[in-house]
N, C-alpha and C positions, 0 to 999 in steps of 0.2 A: 162215075158224074153220068146225067141225062143232061143231053144239051139242053141248051135252053129254045131252040126254034123248037124241038119236039115237046116240050112243058104247053109251050103259049100254044100249039095245035091243039093237041088231044087234052089241054085241061082234067085229066082225069089222076087217079092214084098211079103213083109208081113205086117200083121197089128200093130199098135203099143201096147204094156202090156199095162195093166192097168195105171201103175206107167210111163211110156211115156207120155202115155197120158196125166195124168196130170200134168208133169214135161211143156208139148209141150203148153198148155193151161195157164200156169204161165207166158213162155215166152210168148207169144200171147199178155196176159193183160200188158207186160212192159220188150220189146224185149232189152230196155240198161239195163238191170238188171244183175249183175255179180253172183247172189245169191245163182246159184247151181256149179258156176265154182271153182275149185280150184287148182288156179295157184300158180307156184313156181317157182322157179327158182336155181341156184348151180353154182358155181364156182370150174371149172378145176385148179386145181393149180401145174398140170403136164401138157406135151405136149399130148395132145390126135391123134390118130392115125383117121385121117377124116376118110376114108376109111375103117375101120374096125367099126365104130361107124355108120354109114351108113349102111353096113351091118347086126349089131344087131339089129337095129330099124328095118329092112328090114324082117328081121327072126321076129322078136317078134307080126310085124303085120302078118305075114303069120301062126302065128299061132295062132292068135287071130280075129276072124272074126268081131268080134263087132270092133273092129278099122278099119274096112274096109265096113263099112254101110253109107249111105246116108240116110238121110233123104228128104222125098219129098213130098210139098203140092201140091195136086192138086185140085181144086174146094171141096176146105175147107176138104178135108179129107188126112191125114199126111201117109206115106206109107214107110218101110225102106227098101229098095236095099243093095244089097253084090254089090261091086265092087270090082270082080275077079284083077284086074290089077290095084287098088290102090299104089301106093307107098307111104311111110313114109319118110320122112327126111329134 
């Protein structure tokens, strides 16, 4: 895994780590599989301030570069790119 501070400084394309490569290979064999997903849902029983919730999600994304990384496959090679303007929400 590439340290977050290196991604932030360089903002270029990076090779995948060995673990990311393995997961990508498994995905290529069975793209419909949800084996490595951890979906969850929760219910708010109170009124939520949508604007504050969106701001909180944006702050989480600003702090954690991995949430702003896109994986792109070109000519059989996968690279990860930091999307500095990606919004969450």
